[in-house]
BALO-97360 format. One record per residue (C-alpha): x, y, z; residue in one letter. Coordinates in Angstrom, 1 decimal. Layout:
N
r X = X; Y = Y; Z = Z; aa = A
...
END
This chain:
105
r X = 9.4; Y = 5.4; Z = 39.8; aa = M
r X = 8.7; Y = 8.0; Z = 37.1; aa = S
r X = 6.2; Y = 10.1; Z = 36.7; aa = I
r X = 4.4; Y = 10.5; Z = 33.2; aa = D
r X = 3.9; Y = 14.3; Z = 32.9; aa = V
r X = 2.9; Y = 14.1; Z = 29.3; aa = R
r X = -0.9; Y = 15.2; Z = 28.4; aa = E
r X = -3.2; Y = 12.3; Z = 27.3; aa = T
r X = -7.0; Y = 12.8; Z = 25.9; aa = T
r X = -9.3; Y = 10.5; Z = 25.3; aa = Y
r X = -12.3; Y = 10.7; Z = 23.4; aa = K
r X = -15.4; Y = 9.1; Z = 21.8; aa = S
r X = -16.0; Y = 9.9; Z = 18.1; aa = V
r X = -18.6; Y = 9.2; Z = 15.8; aa = A
r X = -17.4; Y = 8.8; Z = 12.5; aa = L
r X = -19.2; Y = 8.9; Z = 9.3; aa = L
r X = -18.3; Y = 7.6; Z = 5.8; aa = T
r X = -18.7; Y = 11.5; Z = 4.6; aa = T
r X = -16.8; Y = 14.5; Z = 4.9; aa = S
r X = -19.2; Y = 15.3; Z = 7.6; aa = S
r X = -16.9; Y = 13.0; Z = 10.0; aa = S
r X = -15.8; Y = 15.7; Z = 13.1; aa = P
r X = -12.7; Y = 17.1; Z = 12.8; aa = E
r X = -9.9; Y = 15.7; Z = 15.2; aa = I
r X = -7.2; Y = 18.0; Z = 16.8; aa = E
r X = -4.0; Y = 16.5; Z = 16.7; aa = I
r X = -1.5; Y = 19.2; Z = 16.8; aa = S
r X = -0.2; Y = 18.9; Z = 20.2; aa = K
r X = -0.1; Y = 15.3; Z = 20.3; aa = Y
r X = 2.7; Y = 13.0; Z = 19.6; aa = A
r X = 1.1; Y = 9.7; Z = 18.9; aa = W
r X = -2.2; Y = 7.7; Z = 19.5; aa = G
r X = -4.4; Y = 5.0; Z = 19.5; aa = V
r X = -8.0; Y = 4.0; Z = 17.8; aa = V
r X = -10.1; Y = 1.5; Z = 19.6; aa = A
r X = -12.9; Y = -0.2; Z = 17.4; aa = I
r X = -15.6; Y = -1.2; Z = 20.0; aa = P
r X = -16.7; Y = -4.9; Z = 20.8; aa = T
r X = -19.7; Y = -5.3; Z = 17.5; aa = G
r X = -18.8; Y = -2.5; Z = 15.2; aa = S
r X = -19.2; Y = -3.1; Z = 11.8; aa = T
r X = -16.1; Y = -0.6; Z = 11.1; aa = I
r X = -13.5; Y = -2.6; Z = 8.7; aa = T
r X = -11.5; Y = 0.4; Z = 7.0; aa = T
r X = -10.4; Y = 3.9; Z = 8.2; aa = L
r X = -9.5; Y = 6.6; Z = 5.8; aa = T
r X = -7.6; Y = 9.6; Z = 7.0; aa = Y
r X = -8.1; Y = 13.2; Z = 6.0; aa = F
r X = -5.7; Y = 16.2; Z = 6.7; aa = V
r X = -6.8; Y = 19.5; Z = 6.8; aa = A
r X = -5.8; Y = 22.7; Z = 5.0; aa = S
r X = -5.5; Y = 26.1; Z = 7.1; aa = P
r X = -8.6; Y = 27.0; Z = 5.2; aa = A
r X = -10.6; Y = 24.2; Z = 6.7; aa = G
r X = -10.7; Y = 21.9; Z = 3.4; aa = T
r X = -9.9; Y = 18.2; Z = 4.0; aa = Y
r X = -7.7; Y = 16.1; Z = 1.6; aa = Y
r X = -7.0; Y = 12.7; Z = 1.7; aa = A
r X = -3.8; Y = 11.9; Z = 3.5; aa = A
r X = -0.9; Y = 10.1; Z = 1.5; aa = Q
r X = 2.3; Y = 8.3; Z = 2.7; aa = D
r X = 5.8; Y = 9.2; Z = 1.7; aa = T
r X = 4.9; Y = 6.9; Z = -1.4; aa = A
r X = 1.9; Y = 8.8; Z = -2.2; aa = G
r X = -0.7; Y = 5.9; Z = -1.0; aa = A
r X = -3.7; Y = 6.6; Z = 0.7; aa = A
r X = -3.3; Y = 6.5; Z = 4.3; aa = V
r X = -6.1; Y = 3.6; Z = 5.4; aa = T
r X = -6.1; Y = 0.8; Z = 8.1; aa = Q
r X = -8.2; Y = -2.2; Z = 7.9; aa = T
r X = -9.3; Y = -2.8; Z = 11.5; aa = V
r X = -12.0; Y = -5.0; Z = 13.3; aa = A
r X = -14.1; Y = -4.6; Z = 16.1; aa = A
r X = -12.6; Y = -5.2; Z = 19.7; aa = D
r X = -9.2; Y = -4.1; Z = 18.5; aa = K
r X = -6.8; Y = -1.4; Z = 19.1; aa = R
r X = -4.6; Y = 0.3; Z = 16.2; aa = Y
r X = -1.9; Y = 3.1; Z = 16.2; aa = P
r X = -3.1; Y = 6.5; Z = 14.5; aa = I
r X = -0.1; Y = 6.1; Z = 11.6; aa = P
r X = 2.6; Y = 8.3; Z = 12.3; aa = S
r X = 2.3; Y = 10.4; Z = 9.1; aa = V
r X = -0.6; Y = 12.4; Z = 10.4; aa = L
r X = 1.3; Y = 13.9; Z = 13.2; aa = F
r X = 2.7; Y = 16.7; Z = 11.4; aa = G
r X = -0.7; Y = 18.0; Z = 10.8; aa = A
r X = -2.9; Y = 20.3; Z = 12.8; aa = S
r X = -6.2; Y = 18.6; Z = 12.0; aa = R
r X = -7.5; Y = 15.2; Z = 10.6; aa = I
r X = -10.6; Y = 13.6; Z = 10.0; aa = Q
r X = -11.1; Y = 9.7; Z = 10.0; aa = I
r X = -13.9; Y = 8.3; Z = 7.6; aa = R
r X = -15.1; Y = 4.8; Z = 8.1; aa = A
r X = -16.9; Y = 2.7; Z = 5.7; aa = N
r X = -19.9; Y = 2.2; Z = 7.6; aa = S
r X = -20.8; Y = 4.8; Z = 10.4; aa = A
r X = -19.8; Y = 4.1; Z = 14.1; aa = G
r X = -18.2; Y = 5.4; Z = 17.3; aa = T
r X = -14.7; Y = 4.6; Z = 18.0; aa = V
r X = -12.5; Y = 5.6; Z = 21.1; aa = H
r X = -9.4; Y = 7.7; Z = 20.4; aa = I
r X = -6.3; Y = 8.3; Z = 22.6; aa = T
r X = -3.8; Y = 10.9; Z = 22.0; aa = L
r X = -0.8; Y = 11.3; Z = 24.1; aa = K
r X = 1.7; Y = 13.9; Z = 24.0; aa = S
END
């Protein structure tokens, strides 16, 4: 039997539709999952990355497209891997609500 010694962090995050959404520190993690709770009205997540000065810019994939996810209540989604080069991210939702985030190193 192996023992998993990687760090796991669980967070409940209140997402907003604006730049006031909270900052999420991901620099020490390798992957993560966003869980949308039952009854949530959130259907779209848009990801932003922070500059060293703390300004947030829309995250883009290798083709230059915005990093977004279409989501539904009572489902879990991997945080897009392209974001794990950033130190801090912000997730903005199409409607305000709480999500549960699991991050694993």
